[in-house]
N, C-alpha and C positions, 0 to 999 in steps of 0.2 A: 852839214847837208839830212841832220839832223831835225835841223831847228826850223830851219826852210818847210819837212814835211810836216812841220806836228804846227808849223805857221798857218798855211794849206788848208787843212785839217777843222783850223778850230774855226776859221774862217770860213767852213764849207758849211760842220753847223751855225755857225749866225744866219747866213743865206735861210738854211733849212728855216729853223726857229721861226723868222722875220717870216716869210712863208708865210709858215702853219699861224701861227698869231691872226696873221691880218686876210688867213681864212674862214679860221674859229669866230673873227669879229664881224666878218662883212654875212655868213650866212646869222647872227643869231641878231643881229640889227636889219636883213633883207628877212626875215621871218621863213628858207629855202630850206631842205631834208636836206642833209649828208647822203653823199651812195652809200652803200651798202654791200659790200661783194660777196658776194650771198654763193657764190661759188670759191671763191678764193675763204683759206684758212683764215686769212687777215682779217680783223673786224674793225673798229671802235666803236666806243658807245656813243648814242642817239640817244639824244635828250625828245620826253616825249611829250613837254610842248609843240613840237613841230609837228608830231605824228593827227594831233587836234587844232591845230591853226595849219593842216592842210586839210580840208576837205575831200579833196581828188582822191587819193591814191590811202591803202592801208597798209600800215605797213608794223613788225616784228620788231619789239625792241632783242635784241640779244644775248641774251645775261653771257657776262662774265661773272664769274663764282658771286653765281645768284644775286649777286647788287639790280642795280639800276638808280637814274639819277630822276627825282621831279622839282621841276623850274620854279619860281615863285610867281610865274606868272597861272598858273590852276585854279580855278578854284575847286573842279567834279570832275573826279575823272573815273573811270572803270576800266578795269584787268580782269586779265582771265591766265591764272595758273593753272598748265597740265602738267600728272604729278602720275606713279604709278598707280594702277590698279589697283585700289582697296587700300593705299595709302592715308595714312591723318592730312588733315591740313593741313596749308605751308602755315609759315609765324613770319609775321612780317616783322620788322625789326625795326624803330626809325634812324634820326641821322642821330639823334639828344640818348641813340643807346637801351628808349624804352619797347616793350616792344605790343601787337597787338595778337591778340586769340578770337580764333570761330565763334568758338563759342558766353565769350564776354569781349566782344564787340560794341561798342558804345554807343543809343539810335549817335545821338548827336554827328559822331566822324565819320559814318557810313553801316552800308548793307552789306552781307556777308551773308553770302551761300556755297553750300561745300557740301558735295556731290561726289558718285565710288572714283571720277578719271580728274576731276580737277574741280576748284576754289574761283566762284563767282565776285569781285570786290569789289565795293564800289565804297571810295573815301571823295570827306568832301573836304576843299580846304585846306588838306594834303601839308602836313610840314614839311618845308622847304630843304630840298639838298640830298644825298646820297640815298638812299635803302635797302634795304635785304632782307630776302626771303628765303629762308630757309625748309627744308622741309626732302621728301623722294620726289625730287621736280625731277619732267625728262630729260636725259640726255640732251642737250642740242636746243632746248624749250627754247619758247619766242615770249617774250609778254605781249599778246593780244588786246590793243587800248581800246574798247568802245567807245566811243560818243553818239551816234547815232544809228541803230542799229531800225532797223524793215523792215518787214514782209511785201513783198511785190506779187501777185498772184494775178496770169493771165483769164483775160474777163472772157466769160460762158459762155456759151454760139447763144442768144438769142431767139431758134426754133432747137427743141429740145420735146424730146418724145415719152415716154414708159417704155425699158427695159433697154435702151440708150447708153451705150458705152461711150465714155467718152475720159481723153485723155487729155492730163494737163500737169503747166506748171509753174512753181512756184521758185523764189527764189529766194534769199539772205541773204542783204543787203547792206554795211558799216559807208556810212556814207553816200549812198547812193552804186558802190563797188562792190562786188559779190565779195563774202568771208573767204580766203582763200588759203585759212587755217582747217588743215583736216579734220583733226581731233573735235573737234571742235564743232564739225557737223554730224558726232559722231553719238552723239548727246540732245541733238536736238530729232524731237517728231511731230508733224502741220498733222493735224487730226481737223474731218470732213468734215459740217456735217447741216444734216437739212434736216429747216422748222418752217412746218406747213403756218399757214395766214391764219387759219383758224378762220377762213370767208367761204359763208355757208351758203357761196356762190357752186362753192366746187365741189369735185366729187372726196377731197382729201379733208373735207370742216374734221378738227378733233382727229386728224389722224396720230402720233406718239411722234418725237424728234428720230431721227434716224441717222446717224453716226456709216456713215455712207463708206471711207475710207481714214487708213492712217501711213501715212506719204513719212518716208526712211531713204537719206541719205547716203546710204550704203551701195548702189548700184546694186540691186538687190530682187527680182520680179522686176516691174517698169521701168524702175528706175536704171536711166543711163550715163549714168561715171558714176563716180563714187566719189564723193568729198569731194563735190563738184561746190556747193554752198546751192547746185541744184532741186530741188524734189521733182522729181517727174514717177509718173502715178497712171493708173485707170482705173477709173470707178468705173462700176454699172448703175444707171438709176429705176432699181429693183421697188422702184414705187405704187403709189395711186395716182393717176393724172389729179392735181388739181395747179397750185399755187406752192408755191413753195422757196421764204428765205435760204441764203448757204452764206455759209459761212466754215473759216479759215482759224483754226487758234495756232498759233506754237507760244509753247512754254517753252522756258529757257531759264528758270528757275529764282533769278532775281529780277525777273519781269518778262511780260510778257506778250507777246502783241498779239489780233485779234481782227481777220476786215472780214463786214457785211458787204452782200451782195443787195441789190435792189431785189424786189421781189422779180419769180420768173414765173413761168406757167408751165407748166408740164402737159405736153397732147396727148395722150392717151394711144393704144397701140391703130398706125395708122393697117393693119390687114387683116380678109378676113378671113377663114380658112374653111372647106365644103368639102367632101366627099362624097362621089355617087359611087353608089352601095352593090355585088353584085348580084345577079338574079337567079344565073344558072352556073349551075356547073362550069368551071373553065374559063370565063367568063371573070376580069381582072376590076378589082378595085381601080375605083380612079380621082384623086385628089385635087384638089383645088386651090389657089393664092390667089387673089385681088385683091385690090387699092378698092377704100373708102374712104379715104382724101386726098386731096391736089394739092396738100403739104408739100408732096414727093410726087419724083418723079419715079412712077415708078416702071417704067421701058427700062432706065438704068438698071433695077433692082439681079443682083442675083439670092440667088438662096443653099442654104445645105445644113444636112444635118443627120438625125440618125433616125430608124424604122423601128419597132418596137415592136413581132407579132406576136399572136396570144402564143404561135408554141413554144415562145421562147427565141427562135433564131433574130437576130437584127443586122439587118442593115445602114448601110452608109447610103446618101443620095447625096445628088450637088443640080440644081435645074439655076441655069444659063440664061442674062440677062435677053428680051424677044422683046417683042415689038407689042407681041397677045396683051390683051385687057385680061387676060385670063389666062394663067403658067399649071397646068397641067404635068403629070409622074403616075404613074399604073401605079399599080400594088401589087403584092403574090395573095389569088384569094389560098392561104394558106387552110384556115379550118374557121368554127366562130370561133367570137370569143373578145379581148380588147384590142386595138390597133392602135396605138404609141405611139405619135410625132415630135420629135425637136427639133425646132426652126430654129436658122438665125439669118440675117435678113445683111445685106454688103450691098450700101445705093446711094441718092444722092437726094437729099433731101430736095424746096424743091426755087432754094434762092443757089446752089450748087454744090454745098456742104456736102464732104463725107461720110454718110454713117456706116455704121454696126449696130446690127441692136441682133436683143437675144428676146425670144418672142417664147411666151409665154409655153407650152407644150400645151400642146391638139390630143384628142384620145375620140374614140369613135370606136361602136358598139358591134357588131355582125352576130343575129339569135339565133340559136337552132335549126339551122333548115325544117322544115312539114314533110316526114313526108306521102304523095300521092299517086293513087292507083291511077294506074286506066281503064277508060269508060267502060269498056270489051269487063274488067275484070270485076268493077262494081258493079252491073245488069248478073255475072256470075253469078253474086256473092247474093244478090236477090231475090233470083230464083231459085236457088238451094236456101233465102231462108224461106221461102212460101213452103216450098215443099216439103222436109222436112215434121217435123210432129212437136208442135210449142211444149214446150214442159213447160207442164200444171204452176200455174199459178202460186205461192206460198204466200199463207195472207202469214204473215204479221203483224201475231193481237199485240192491242198498244201493249203496253206496259205498267199491270198498279202504279196506279202516282202515293208517293211515299207516304206517313202516316204524317196528317200532323206534328205538330212536336209539340204543342196540348195537351194531346193524347196520349203520349210517352210519358209526359212529365208524368201527366194526371195518373199511371198505369202501376206508373216507379214508384209517387207517392204512394197509394193506396195497399200495393204491396211491402213499403215502410211501416203503415201504421203497422194491418196486422197483425205483422213480422213480433210489432215491440207490446201489441195488447197480448197477446199466447208471452212474452215472457214474461209481463207485468204477474200475469195468472200460475207463470210455474213461482214466480217467485212468491206471489203470494199466500198460494194454496199450499207448496212443497215445501220449500225451504222456510220460512216462517214457521207456520204448525209443526211440521220435521215432522206428518204421517202422508199416506198417499193419493194424491190427488183422487182417488174411484176407490176407494177401502170399501166404503159403503151404499160402494151400487148394485143394484140388486132390482131382477124386475118386480119379487116381493115389497121390497121397500120401494120400490114405485107405485106400485098397487096402495100397501100400506099409506104414502104420503099422498096421492090420490082422494082415500075416501073418506067421509063429506065426516063435516066439522061435525055435526048433529051424534055423530055415533060415536066418534071419542067422550061425550060427555057421559057416559051412557055410566052406572054405576059398576062396578067392579065384577058382582056375583053372577051382573047382564052379560057386562060383556062375555068373558068366560065363557061362560054357557052360549052365545052368538059363536064361539069363534067352537066349540067346539061341536055346533050345529053344521055350520060352516063344512066343517075338516073332517068326514064320514070314514072315508079311511081308515083312521087314527081310533084303534083300540088300546082302550084305556087298562091296562098292567098291573098296572101296584097295584097293592093287597088295602084294605084299611084299617087304619091302625086300632090296636088291644086297648079295651077300658080296662 
């Protein structure tokens, strides 16, 4: 009994192994991909070669003890390893036991880009056999094999206006299929840039390059679904009207993708704003919107926005679609000052495409009202002015003209010279001669000094007699000398 059971068990095992190797051989020769049951916990190793040979599918290799196998048909392969945030780059161990490191990757063997949370590795002519990745690789992580990454962007509408809001989708694909691994989408962003063609026939000639948006597949903002490899976003064309080149740039670290569209012409704002200002108290201002372009269906447009009054109050408004060529709205006449109106427009262009536009803020100023008197009061004022005595006219004498500068300088210079001369005389006669300057000054000395020179030539006796005769009022009381 025991022997028969053992024989049946061996026979069952033989049949199973025969079927398994037959199926594996068929897979290797036909190039099909063995199924991987992601829902169940039982997994089987999957050859990277099969993923590359089948361009219609993008799958991941389930790491078993961080090991994977590369077949001898592979000439080049690009892989991504996702690891814990901030951890060190992984280490690759070849089938022969040698190691590959990110900083010392030989250019002949490939390229290595390490980010904060993943490693992207390109291997050229990799060694055939089982490989191993060592590092803090995320649990249940897969090796993503990248063979043909493409960026696909929806084309822009043919007719665009300055101020229009555009919604756009971009997709990141591998072999034509969306990359369905979420962690890869977290590190990818898409930049949308507008560059002027510098055509001097347009208003934007010489304008700077503008980065209008950056899309991320994170489910934030206008992105519809997180980690679906579809970048969805909106951006406003707040640009100068004219001819622009649009480019979409996606940076993957190891390589990048860029798409540039043909030049587009951005039309100017198609609306005209005007206001009929109130002229009397109690009358309201009338705000008017009309179209100056035949590129839009003006009757389909509705408008909404905010009104900012000069007294600080704010009011929201809405103008519905109508058959009128001019759409109007009344504004309260609060006071004089600046009124500001911010408008958004929603409608269709001439081809029937729905549009959403943000229009530059419109403002107008109400000057202070000038008070006017009734005619009766004006006549009364004139009659009173005639009866009342007139005040004497005050004659305003003209102010004297200021003294020319040269005269002032001359006077100052003369005073300075006079002071210097006085100082010189003081130094010469007082300080250096050590005697008063007016010591010998008297009337007699003055008379004596003015006497003729010929009298000074008289003999001494005659001169003395002359002096004695001139001074009769002096009595000589001296005694004669004794003999």
